Backbone bond lengths (Angstrom), bond angles and torsions (degrees), N, CA, C in turn:
res aa  C-N    CA-C-N  psi(-1)  N-CA   C-N-CA  omega(-1)  CA-C   N-CA-C  phi
1 X - - - 1.454 - - 1.528 108.82 -
2 X 1.333 117.15 135.37 1.469 120.14 179.12 1.530 111.06 -64.39
3 X 1.323 114.89 144.68 1.466 121.18 -176.11 1.522 111.83 -127.59
4 X 1.323 113.52 146.14 1.460 123.49 172.65 1.526 105.62 -113.55
5 X 1.312 116.84 129.03 1.460 121.38 178.41 1.522 109.08 -116.65
6 X 1.333 115.47 142.89 1.461 122.74 177.78 1.521 107.31 -117.86
7 X 1.333 116.32 127.52 1.457 121.71 -175.96 1.521 111.04 -133.78
8 X 1.305 114.43 164.01 1.461 120.71 168.41 1.528 108.19 -96.35
9 X 1.300 116.61 172.42 1.461 121.13 -179.45 1.525 111.86 -72.28
10 X 1.320 117.55 -40.25 1.467 121.45 -174.74 1.526 112.76 -59.77
11 X 1.321 117.55 -36.20 1.465 121.65 -176.49 1.524 113.28 -103.30
12 X 1.308 116.93 6.10 1.460 120.74 -172.85 1.528 112.95 -58.07
13 X 1.323 118.24 -46.27 1.474 120.48 -177.52 1.528 112.13 -57.47
14 X 1.319 116.50 -42.58 1.465 120.83 178.99 1.524 110.10 -63.47
15 X 1.331 116.19 -44.35 1.467 120.74 -178.78 1.527 111.66 -68.02
16 X 1.322 117.11 -36.70 1.465 120.14 177.89 1.520 110.74 -61.80
17 X 1.305 116.72 -43.80 1.469 120.60 -179.90 1.523 111.79 -65.65
18 X 1.315 116.35 -39.01 1.461 120.39 -177.74 1.527 112.04 -74.97
19 X 1.320 117.64 -43.72 1.468 122.50 -173.58 1.527 112.34 -86.59
20 X 1.340 117.46 -34.73 1.473 123.57 -177.66 1.528 111.52 51.91
21 X 1.341 116.87 61.35 1.463 120.22 -177.49 1.526 112.12 -70.45
22 X 1.309 115.53 158.81 1.463 120.35 173.96 1.529 110.58 -86.90
23 X 1.344 116.62 -23.88 1.464 122.46 -177.36 1.526 109.74 -133.74
24 X 1.332 115.14 148.95 1.461 122.15 -178.40 1.521 109.03 -140.56
25 X 1.335 115.91 131.98 1.465 121.76 175.17 1.520 107.78 -117.18
26 X 1.336 116.28 121.37 1.465 123.30 177.92 1.521 108.65 -111.65
27 X 1.330 117.02 124.80 1.472 121.86 178.38 1.520 108.05 -126.83
28 X 1.304 115.40 107.32 1.461 121.41 -177.54 1.524 109.49 -137.42
29 X 1.309 116.07 167.37 1.465 120.71 178.74 1.517 109.36 -98.70
30 X 1.302 115.87 -89.86 1.459 120.66 -176.64 1.524 112.35 -103.82
31 X 1.322 115.88 3.25 1.456 120.48 -178.41 1.528 109.96 -75.57
32 X 1.309 115.17 159.24 1.461 120.19 176.26 1.527 108.59 -75.96
33 X 1.306 115.86 129.70 1.454 120.27 -179.51 1.519 110.34 -73.24
34 X 1.330 116.50 143.76 1.461 119.01 177.87 1.523 110.32 -68.15
35 X 1.303 115.32 154.86 1.457 120.15 176.61 1.521 109.74 -72.21
36 X 1.303 115.72 152.32 1.454 120.64 174.53 1.525 108.23 -69.68
37 X 1.328 118.04 131.43 1.477 119.29 178.31 1.529 110.91 -56.55
38 X 1.308 116.69 148.94 1.466 121.32 -175.77 1.525 112.70 -62.41
39 X 1.323 118.49 -29.52 1.466 121.36 -178.66 1.531 112.91 -82.66
40 X 1.332 118.05 -5.05 1.456 122.57 -174.63 1.528 110.70 -107.41
41 X 1.315 116.06 134.43 1.464 120.11 174.57 1.530 109.12 -64.85
42 X 1.310 116.58 139.35 1.463 122.08 -176.70 1.523 112.41 -54.78
43 X 1.323 117.07 -37.43 1.471 120.23 -178.78 1.526 112.68 -70.77
44 X 1.328 117.07 -6.43 1.468 120.86 177.28 1.530 111.97 -97.53
45 X 1.327 116.10 11.73 1.469 122.03 175.83 1.525 107.87 -120.87
46 X 1.320 115.75 106.95 1.462 121.94 178.74 1.516 109.07 -92.17
47 X 1.333 115.90 128.35 1.461 121.98 177.55 1.526 108.35 -115.21
48 X 1.322 116.08 119.38 1.460 121.71 178.63 1.517 108.21 -119.57
49 X 1.333 115.92 125.44 1.456 120.15 -176.07 1.524 109.96 -109.67
50 X 1.333 115.44 110.71 1.459 122.59 173.77 1.524 108.15 -163.51
51 X 1.320 115.42 160.03 1.465 120.84 -179.14 1.527 110.86 -81.69
52 X 1.311 115.42 154.97 1.455 122.08 176.07 1.522 107.97 -88.74
53 X 1.323 115.20 82.14 1.459 120.53 -179.86 1.532 107.98 -128.19
54 X 1.340 116.68 145.88 1.464 119.81 -177.08 1.526 113.79 -81.47
55 X 1.324 116.24 -12.31 1.464 121.72 179.29 1.527 107.60 -157.18
56 X 1.315 117.58 156.34 1.473 119.38 -179.81 1.529 111.56 -56.94
57 X 1.340 115.07 138.90 1.461 122.51 178.23 1.517 108.92 -135.81
58 X 1.332 117.35 143.62 1.462 119.68 178.33 1.529 111.23 -58.59
59 X 1.317 115.77 136.22 1.455 121.31 176.70 1.513 114.80 82.32
60 X 1.330 117.78 -0.32 1.457 120.79 178.59 1.525 109.37 -125.83
61 X 1.314 115.57 152.77 1.463 121.39 -178.99 1.526 109.26 -99.70
62 X 1.334 117.35 110.11 1.461 119.07 178.95 1.534 110.58 -78.67
63 X 1.331 116.67 161.93 1.464 117.69 170.97 1.525 108.20 -63.09
64 X 1.307 115.07 141.52 1.474 120.88 -178.16 1.523 109.42 -123.24
65 X 1.316 115.61 166.72 1.468 121.27 -179.54 1.529 110.91 -56.72
66 X 1.321 118.41 -35.69 1.465 120.26 -179.72 1.529 111.58 -65.44
67 X 1.349 116.86 -35.43 1.467 120.08 176.58 1.528 109.93 -64.71
68 X 1.314 115.97 -43.68 1.467 120.71 -178.42 1.528 110.08 -67.29
69 X 1.322 116.71 -38.59 1.470 119.35 177.47 1.529 110.19 -62.96
70 X 1.347 117.16 -41.61 1.472 120.51 176.80 1.522 110.86 -61.60
71 X 1.321 116.57 -42.69 1.463 121.57 178.75 1.527 110.76 -61.81
72 X 1.318 116.88 -45.85 1.470 121.40 179.90 1.521 110.16 -63.07
73 X 1.319 117.28 -47.86 1.468 120.65 179.76 1.529 110.97 -59.83
74 X 1.320 115.90 -42.20 1.461 120.77 179.76 1.527 110.56 -64.63
75 X 1.326 116.45 -46.54 1.470 120.99 -179.46 1.526 111.31 -63.60
76 X 1.321 117.03 -34.48 1.467 119.83 177.52 1.526 111.39 -69.55
77 X 1.325 117.17 -21.36 1.456 121.64 177.04 1.521 113.67 -85.66
78 X 1.330 116.50 -6.45 1.470 121.46 177.45 1.521 107.77 -77.79
79 X 1.324 116.25 124.67 1.464 120.16 -175.31 1.523 113.66 -86.63
80 X 1.294 118.74 -1.36 1.468 124.37 177.96 1.525 113.73 66.81
81 X 1.313 117.79 8.52 1.469 119.99 179.35 1.525 111.66 -75.71
82 X 1.299 116.14 -32.66 1.466 122.21 177.53 1.529 106.69 -128.90
83 X 1.318 117.86 162.88 1.469 120.24 -176.84 1.527 113.30 -64.36
84 X 1.315 114.11 161.80 1.456 123.06 170.89 1.526 106.64 -120.96
85 X 1.328 116.40 140.19 1.469 121.41 173.37 1.517 107.86 -114.98
86 X 1.334 115.36 131.49 1.461 121.76 171.25 1.525 106.64 -114.06
87 X 1.311 116.85 137.41 1.468 119.12 179.72 1.514 110.33 -146.05
88 X 1.318 113.05 155.97 1.457 122.33 170.62 1.525 106.01 -135.60
89 X 1.291 118.63 -161.34 1.458 119.34 -176.91 1.529 111.83 -67.27
90 X 1.335 117.07 -51.65 1.462 120.89 -175.22 1.528 114.01 -100.94
91 X 1.320 117.95 -13.57 1.459 120.04 -177.10 1.517 112.90 75.00
92 X 1.320 116.87 28.87 1.464 121.61 -173.79 1.524 112.63 -119.82
93 X 1.303 117.86 -49.69 1.462 121.00 -166.32 1.530 113.72 -108.23
94 X 1.322 117.38 -68.62 1.463 119.90 -179.14 1.516 111.31 -61.97
95 X 1.335 116.90 -44.02 1.462 120.05 -177.81 1.528 111.37 -67.65
96 X 1.322 118.20 -34.81 1.464 120.68 176.53 1.531 110.69 -65.40
97 X 1.316 116.40 -41.01 1.464 119.73 177.35 1.532 110.61 -64.99
98 X 1.330 116.65 -39.07 1.465 119.94 178.19 1.527 111.14 -65.68
99 X 1.333 117.02 -40.19 1.465 120.46 177.26 1.526 110.15 -61.62
100 X 1.324 117.13 -40.59 1.469 120.08 176.90 1.528 111.54 -63.22
101 X 1.322 116.94 -33.22 1.462 120.58 176.59 1.524 110.40 -61.42
102 X 1.318 115.79 -49.17 1.465 120.41 -179.77 1.528 110.06 -63.40
103 X 1.322 116.87 -42.39 1.470 120.36 178.04 1.528 111.11 -62.45
104 X 1.322 117.34 -43.54 1.470 120.68 180.00 1.528 111.33 -62.74
105 X 1.318 116.52 -38.95 1.462 120.03 179.12 1.528 111.93 -67.09
106 X 1.320 116.43 -35.49 1.461 121.27 -177.68 1.525 113.79 -87.70
107 X 1.336 116.91 -10.21 1.465 121.39 -175.52 1.524 110.37 -140.04
108 X 1.324 117.99 64.06 1.468 120.15 -176.99 1.529 111.97 -54.47
109 X 1.331 115.04 134.66 1.453 120.96 178.25 1.520 114.40 81.92
110 X 1.324 117.50 1.23 1.473 120.87 -176.61 1.532 111.15 -115.74
111 X 1.321 116.13 37.93 1.458 120.87 -177.16 1.531 112.00 -60.83
112 X 1.343 117.36 -41.97 1.465 120.45 -179.53 1.528 110.24 -63.98
113 X 1.317 117.45 -43.18 1.463 120.82 179.04 1.525 110.49 -64.62
114 X 1.323 117.21 -37.16 1.468 121.01 178.72 1.527 110.34 -64.25
115 X 1.318 117.41 -45.35 1.466 121.04 -179.87 1.530 110.64 -66.12
116 X 1.332 117.37 -38.92 1.471 120.62 178.34 1.529 110.97 -65.11
117 X 1.330 116.18 -40.65 1.462 119.72 177.36 1.525 110.70 -64.22
118 X 1.324 116.51 -43.18 1.466 119.72 177.84 1.525 110.58 -58.74
119 X 1.326 117.74 -44.31 1.469 120.55 179.32 1.535 110.51 -63.64
120 X 1.326 117.39 -42.45 1.465 120.76 -178.79 1.528 111.93 -64.24
121 X 1.335 116.53 -40.23 1.461 120.18 -176.55 1.527 112.79 -88.23
122 X 1.329 115.29 -20.92 1.461 120.55 -175.70 1.525 109.73 -136.62
123 X 1.334 117.78 78.24 1.466 120.10 -178.34 1.530 113.20 -56.29
124 X 1.330 117.15 -24.74 1.466 121.34 -178.48 1.531 113.23 -86.34
125 X 1.314 118.38 -4.01 1.463 121.15 -176.82 1.531 111.28 -61.58
126 X 1.306 114.80 134.65 1.462 122.36 176.14 1.533 106.53 -142.30
127 X 1.340 117.23 75.43 1.467 120.41 -174.33 1.530 112.32 -52.69
128 X 1.315 115.20 132.63 1.462 121.56 -179.78 1.529 108.99 -56.31
129 X 1.345 117.82 118.24 1.468 120.22 -175.08 1.530 114.03 -64.84
130 X 1.314 117.25 -32.92 1.464 119.42 178.26 1.521 109.84 -66.78
131 X 1.330 116.52 -42.82 1.467 120.21 176.24 1.523 110.81 -62.68
132 X 1.322 116.98 -45.28 1.468 120.94 -177.68 1.524 110.23 -58.94
133 X 1.314 117.14 -43.47 1.468 120.56 178.01 1.521 111.82 -62.59
134 X 1.323 116.45 -42.08 1.467 120.44 178.45 1.525 111.36 -67.38
135 X 1.317 117.22 -39.69 1.465 121.54 178.17 1.526 109.44 -62.72
136 X 1.325 115.87 -46.79 1.458 121.35 179.27 1.533 110.49 -56.64
137 X 1.318 116.38 -45.48 1.470 121.29 179.21 1.521 111.28 -65.19
138 X 1.328 116.87 -49.30 1.477 120.61 -177.44 1.523 112.41 -61.66
139 X 1.334 117.26 -34.72 1.464 120.72 -179.55 1.527 112.60 -90.25
140 X 1.342 117.30 -1.33 1.460 120.66 178.88 1.519 113.04 63.88
141 X 1.338 116.80 42.92 1.463 121.14 -174.18 1.526 113.88 -91.59
142 X 1.318 117.95 1.18 1.473 122.35 174.66 1.530 113.37 53.32
143 X 1.326 117.24 37.89 1.460 121.62 175.95 1.522 114.98 87.64
144 X 1.311 117.92 -2.58 1.472 119.55 -177.07 1.531 112.57 -64.50
145 X 1.329 117.53 -40.13 1.463 119.34 179.02 1.526 110.72 -70.72
146 X 1.304 116.88 -40.72 1.471 120.87 177.25 1.526 109.63 -59.38
147 X 1.330 116.74 -45.97 1.474 120.52 179.64 1.526 111.12 -64.58
148 X 1.326 117.03 -40.85 1.467 121.26 -179.12 1.526 110.88 -62.87
149 X 1.323 116.44 -42.29 1.465 120.34 178.28 1.530 110.06 -67.69
150 X 1.317 116.61 -38.43 1.461 120.08 177.49 1.513 112.83 -61.92
151 X 1.326 116.97 -29.03 1.464 122.06 -179.07 1.535 112.85 -86.11
152 X 1.329 117.58 -1.92 1.468 120.34 -177.61 1.523 113.43 -68.15
153 X 1.305 117.75 -24.96 1.456 120.56 -177.33 1.519 111.47 85.84
154 X 1.306 114.87 -179.66 1.463 121.00 -176.50 1.530 111.74 -75.24
155 X 1.331 116.37 144.16 1.463 119.57 178.41 1.526 112.24 -76.85
156 X 1.322 114.50 159.37 1.457 122.96 174.01 1.533 106.15 -116.29
157 X 1.308 116.35 103.45 1.458 120.71 -173.03 1.536 113.60 -76.74
158 X 1.306 118.55 1.36 1.467 120.09 179.95 1.525 112.27 -70.93
159 X 1.332 117.50 -13.50 1.473 120.20 -179.79 1.531 112.32 -99.22
160 X 1.311 117.55 6.37 1.467 119.93 -178.92 1.520 110.64 -56.97
161 X 1.330 114.68 144.83 1.449 120.32 177.03 1.511 113.54 96.65
162 X 1.311 117.01 -7.29 1.463 119.31 178.69 1.524 109.87 -88.88
163 X 1.304 115.95 147.44 1.462 120.90 174.84 1.519 107.81 -75.45
164 X 1.322 116.43 130.65 1.464 122.36 -179.01 1.523 107.81 -102.83
165 X 1.318 116.22 130.64 1.460 122.38 179.61 1.528 109.37 -116.23
166 X 1.326 115.42 127.69 1.461 121.37 -179.34 1.532 109.47 -129.33
167 X 1.322 117.65 139.72 1.465 118.09 172.48 1.527 109.27 -74.68
168 X 1.306 116.69 143.33 1.462 119.43 -179.92 1.524 111.51 -71.39
169 X 1.316 116.62 -29.05 1.470 121.93 178.40 1.514 108.92 -109.82
170 X 1.324 116.51 131.16 1.466 121.17 178.50 1.511 110.92 -89.33
């Protein structure tokens, strides 16, 4: 079964070696992006540079519609034959929103189930609200993803740092 993994930056190298994904999504702000693994084609590593902020702030780069469009296009190019890893700095916000993007693409109409699964597997998940709104708009979900994330409840940060594994199909 195809898998989506959510990681933080600190543990990414260990997870890459263990999981050996075919695709990698890196979302960071001013941090140095990890190198593409030697076994992975360069075009299978998407690098998106923006800050993890819930709303635009002076001096910081918020996620924009173009970033979300790149993420969607990249995720649609994932053949699900091998795992995909999405990561950000902490593995909490941007990467959780990206995982929801992949889940939404693979499970149309099941946004609530995707958000519930993310909460069950990743108690620390706190999907970036600005990204979630942009994803909802780009996918034409009429607020369903925003509502699903809103219904997830409060995160439990005691599980931070763990690799999160999600099935691509619900």
